[in-house]
Backbone bond lengths (Angstrom), bond angles and torsions (degrees), N, CA, C in turn:
res aa  C-N    CA-C-N  psi(-1)  N-CA   C-N-CA  omega(-1)  CA-C   N-CA-C  phi
1 M - - - 1.452 - - 1.524 108.71 -
2 S 1.309 117.13 135.84 1.458 122.53 179.58 1.523 110.20 -60.79
3 S 1.337 116.58 140.22 1.465 118.84 -178.46 1.527 111.20 -65.30
4 N 1.352 118.50 -32.85 1.471 120.09 177.66 1.518 110.53 -67.13
5 L 1.324 117.14 -43.12 1.460 119.89 178.41 1.519 109.29 -63.25
6 F 1.336 117.01 -44.39 1.454 120.43 -179.79 1.521 110.77 -63.69
7 R 1.324 117.50 -40.80 1.466 119.49 -178.70 1.525 110.35 -61.33
8 G 1.327 118.33 -46.99 1.458 121.07 178.20 1.507 111.45 -62.26
9 T 1.315 115.82 -39.98 1.460 121.12 178.21 1.520 109.93 -67.26
10 L 1.315 116.57 -42.90 1.462 120.75 -179.34 1.526 111.06 -61.97
11 N 1.320 117.63 -42.23 1.466 120.01 176.75 1.523 110.16 -54.67
12 L 1.311 115.64 -49.89 1.460 121.57 -177.09 1.529 111.39 -63.76
13 V 1.327 116.76 -42.58 1.466 120.86 -178.27 1.533 110.82 -67.35
14 I 1.317 116.94 -39.59 1.472 119.86 177.17 1.522 110.52 -63.28
15 L 1.321 116.39 -45.90 1.462 119.61 179.47 1.523 110.59 -61.04
16 E 1.333 116.96 -40.60 1.472 120.08 178.32 1.524 110.65 -64.30
17 A 1.315 117.41 -41.40 1.468 120.30 178.27 1.524 110.30 -57.42
18 L 1.324 115.62 -42.84 1.458 119.99 -175.71 1.524 113.16 -79.24
19 R 1.327 116.79 -10.38 1.468 119.64 173.27 1.529 109.04 -61.72
20 H 1.328 116.99 -25.49 1.466 122.75 -176.78 1.521 112.97 -88.34
21 G 1.329 116.54 3.27 1.454 120.52 176.73 1.516 111.86 126.77
22 P 1.334 116.83 163.37 1.463 121.28 -179.04 1.531 111.83 -60.49
23 M 1.319 115.47 143.82 1.470 122.08 177.52 1.519 109.36 -146.95
24 H 1.326 115.88 153.54 1.461 120.24 171.99 1.529 107.99 -86.58
25 G 1.321 116.29 167.03 1.459 121.68 -173.37 1.515 114.75 -53.46
26 Y 1.321 117.62 -48.09 1.462 120.35 -178.93 1.522 110.85 -60.17
27 A 1.333 116.82 -41.23 1.467 120.86 -179.71 1.529 110.80 -66.62
28 I 1.330 117.40 -35.00 1.469 120.36 176.88 1.523 109.51 -63.35
29 G 1.320 116.76 -47.08 1.466 120.46 178.42 1.519 111.91 -59.60
30 R 1.324 116.44 -42.02 1.464 120.98 178.82 1.526 110.43 -65.66
31 W 1.333 118.17 -42.47 1.461 122.43 178.76 1.527 110.33 -58.93
32 I 1.330 116.15 -45.60 1.468 120.51 179.82 1.528 110.16 -61.56
33 R 1.311 116.97 -47.82 1.471 121.31 -179.83 1.528 110.84 -59.19
34 E 1.329 116.37 -46.77 1.471 120.68 -177.69 1.524 112.21 -67.77
35 H 1.329 117.63 -39.38 1.463 120.68 -176.02 1.525 113.77 -83.68
36 T 1.336 116.70 -4.56 1.468 119.96 174.21 1.527 110.54 -116.47
37 D 1.335 116.01 18.25 1.465 121.70 -178.92 1.529 111.94 50.58
38 G 1.333 115.37 36.73 1.458 121.06 176.03 1.517 114.92 80.97
39 V 1.326 118.49 -0.73 1.468 120.67 179.78 1.525 109.93 -65.29
40 L 1.328 116.66 -42.74 1.464 120.45 176.56 1.526 108.39 -104.63
41 D 1.308 114.91 112.94 1.462 121.87 177.65 1.523 105.82 -122.53
42 V 1.320 116.39 98.74 1.453 122.21 -170.14 1.525 110.95 -83.34
43 D 1.300 115.36 121.74 1.457 122.12 176.48 1.528 109.50 -68.86
44 E 1.318 117.34 141.90 1.468 121.37 -179.91 1.525 111.65 -57.99
45 G 1.341 116.44 -31.14 1.458 120.64 179.34 1.524 112.94 -66.46
46 L 1.306 117.06 -17.23 1.461 122.44 175.40 1.531 110.94 -103.17
47 L 1.328 116.75 -36.66 1.465 120.99 -176.00 1.525 112.23 -63.83
48 Y 1.320 117.75 -52.00 1.466 119.77 -173.51 1.527 113.48 -67.65
49 P 1.334 119.87 -39.88 1.478 118.03 173.71 1.533 112.02 -63.63
50 T 1.326 116.84 -34.03 1.460 119.90 178.01 1.522 110.18 -67.32
51 L 1.325 118.43 -43.12 1.464 121.56 176.41 1.533 110.37 -58.77
52 H 1.321 116.39 -42.80 1.470 120.63 178.43 1.531 110.32 -61.80
53 R 1.321 116.95 -45.05 1.460 121.28 179.65 1.535 111.18 -61.91
54 L 1.330 116.63 -41.81 1.464 120.15 179.30 1.527 111.47 -65.62
55 R 1.326 116.94 -34.74 1.473 120.64 174.95 1.518 110.29 -65.89
56 T 1.333 116.27 -43.24 1.462 121.34 -179.98 1.524 111.10 -60.26
57 R 1.314 116.83 -35.63 1.471 121.37 178.48 1.529 112.69 -76.82
58 G 1.327 116.54 -7.56 1.456 120.49 178.45 1.516 113.59 86.00
59 W 1.324 117.79 12.17 1.463 121.96 -178.30 1.520 112.46 -87.43
60 L 1.340 116.80 -18.99 1.466 121.38 -179.54 1.519 110.33 -131.05
61 D 1.327 115.10 150.56 1.461 123.35 166.51 1.521 106.81 -111.01
62 A 1.308 116.32 159.30 1.462 120.04 176.70 1.520 109.57 -139.69
63 T 1.322 115.32 138.50 1.463 121.55 176.08 1.528 107.83 -137.50
64 W 1.306 115.26 152.32 1.460 119.90 177.97 1.523 109.75 -85.15
65 G 1.311 114.75 140.90 1.455 120.90 177.67 1.513 109.46 -152.85
66 T 1.315 116.17 -167.51 1.463 122.13 -179.88 1.517 108.89 -116.28
67 S 1.330 116.11 129.36 1.463 120.73 -179.92 1.526 109.96 -75.03
68 T 1.319 116.18 172.04 1.466 120.44 179.34 1.522 111.51 -63.87
69 S 1.345 116.63 -21.79 1.465 119.42 177.78 1.529 111.96 -87.31
70 G 1.343 116.52 2.97 1.458 120.12 177.28 1.513 114.29 88.65
71 R 1.308 118.07 3.46 1.461 121.24 179.96 1.518 111.07 -90.19
72 R 1.316 115.41 152.27 1.458 121.58 174.85 1.525 107.86 -71.35
73 A 1.324 116.95 132.36 1.461 120.81 -177.52 1.520 110.11 -146.29
74 K 1.334 115.19 149.69 1.462 120.71 176.02 1.524 107.64 -88.81
75 Y 1.324 115.65 122.81 1.464 121.69 179.61 1.525 109.44 -100.52
76 Y 1.315 114.78 130.26 1.463 122.00 -179.19 1.520 109.41 -102.95
77 S 1.336 115.79 144.56 1.463 121.11 176.73 1.524 108.89 -143.32
78 L 1.319 115.16 156.05 1.464 121.09 178.64 1.522 110.69 -73.28
79 T 1.318 115.68 141.74 1.456 121.26 169.82 1.535 107.18 -93.32
80 P 1.310 118.29 167.15 1.476 119.26 174.28 1.536 111.85 -56.79
81 T 1.332 117.03 -37.38 1.467 120.62 177.35 1.523 110.56 -65.22
82 G 1.326 116.49 -39.16 1.464 120.79 177.48 1.517 111.95 -64.89
83 T 1.319 116.58 -39.29 1.457 120.93 177.76 1.520 110.17 -64.02
84 A 1.327 117.38 -43.70 1.469 121.35 178.79 1.524 110.71 -62.96
85 H 1.328 116.62 -41.41 1.463 120.29 178.60 1.529 110.18 -64.77
86 L 1.309 117.17 -42.70 1.461 121.41 178.67 1.528 110.21 -59.18
87 E 1.307 117.02 -44.06 1.472 120.50 179.84 1.524 111.02 -61.06
88 S 1.329 117.52 -49.61 1.469 119.94 -176.42 1.528 111.59 -70.03
89 E 1.323 117.64 -44.57 1.464 120.08 -179.95 1.525 111.59 -70.08
90 G 1.322 116.67 -34.07 1.466 119.94 177.07 1.517 111.21 -61.36
91 E 1.318 115.95 -41.90 1.469 120.01 178.65 1.530 110.66 -66.08
92 R 1.323 116.53 -43.80 1.477 119.71 177.37 1.521 110.61 -60.28
93 W 1.343 116.62 -42.77 1.461 120.69 -179.22 1.528 110.65 -64.63
94 R 1.320 118.16 -41.18 1.470 120.94 178.06 1.523 110.76 -61.23
95 Q 1.325 117.69 -42.74 1.460 121.33 178.47 1.527 111.00 -64.55
96 Y 1.323 116.14 -45.58 1.468 122.31 -179.93 1.526 110.85 -61.77
97 S 1.323 116.82 -49.06 1.463 119.62 -177.15 1.525 110.98 -67.60
98 A 1.335 118.20 -34.94 1.464 120.76 176.59 1.527 110.22 -64.47
99 A 1.330 117.49 -39.35 1.469 121.04 178.68 1.529 110.94 -66.05
100 V 1.313 117.62 -43.19 1.464 120.68 178.70 1.526 110.21 -64.65
101 L 1.333 117.50 -43.74 1.472 120.70 177.46 1.526 111.77 -61.59
102 A 1.338 116.82 -38.25 1.463 119.76 178.36 1.524 110.29 -61.51
103 V 1.326 117.33 -42.31 1.465 121.61 178.38 1.521 110.14 -65.05
104 L 1.322 117.65 -46.61 1.456 120.78 -178.98 1.521 111.30 -64.41
105 N 1.312 117.40 -43.02 1.459 120.94 179.56 1.522 111.86 -65.69
106 R 1.315 116.86 -35.30 1.457 121.17 177.47 1.524 110.27 -65.40
107 G 1.329 115.38 -39.70 1.471 119.84 179.27 1.513 112.17 -66.88
108 S 1.340 117.50 -37.80 1.460 120.21 -179.08 1.520 111.83 -75.60
109 A 1.329 116.15 -14.99 1.473 119.95 179.31 1.530 110.20 -89.16
110 G 1.350 115.24 2.01 1.462 118.70 176.32 1.512 113.91 84.77
111 G 1.354 117.67 14.05 1.451 119.69 -176.21 1.442 111.50 -98.24
C-alpha cells in the first residue's frame, strides 16, 4: 500500500477511533488492529508522528493521565475541528471507496 494512501487512511482511522472516546497511543493502535481484523497493524514509528501531526492541525487534544496498568500515558481526544474533519473526510472516503468497489465489481462480473 502506498505510504500516502496509508497516511490519509491512517488519519481517518485514528480520528474514527477517537470518536469513541479518549485513548492513549497503544490503545489507539490496538483499536485499529481489532476493528480492521488485523489488516491494519500500525507500527508505533508511524502512529506517534501521525498523532503529533493531527494535534498540530488542531484535530486532537492531548492530556496526561494514568493507564489501566497504572502507567503515565498521554490521552488523545477529538477536538470539534477534528470531528468536523472526520465527518467531511469520512463522507469523501465512503464515496471514493464505493466508486473503486463499483469498478472492481464490474470487472469481476466480466463487463
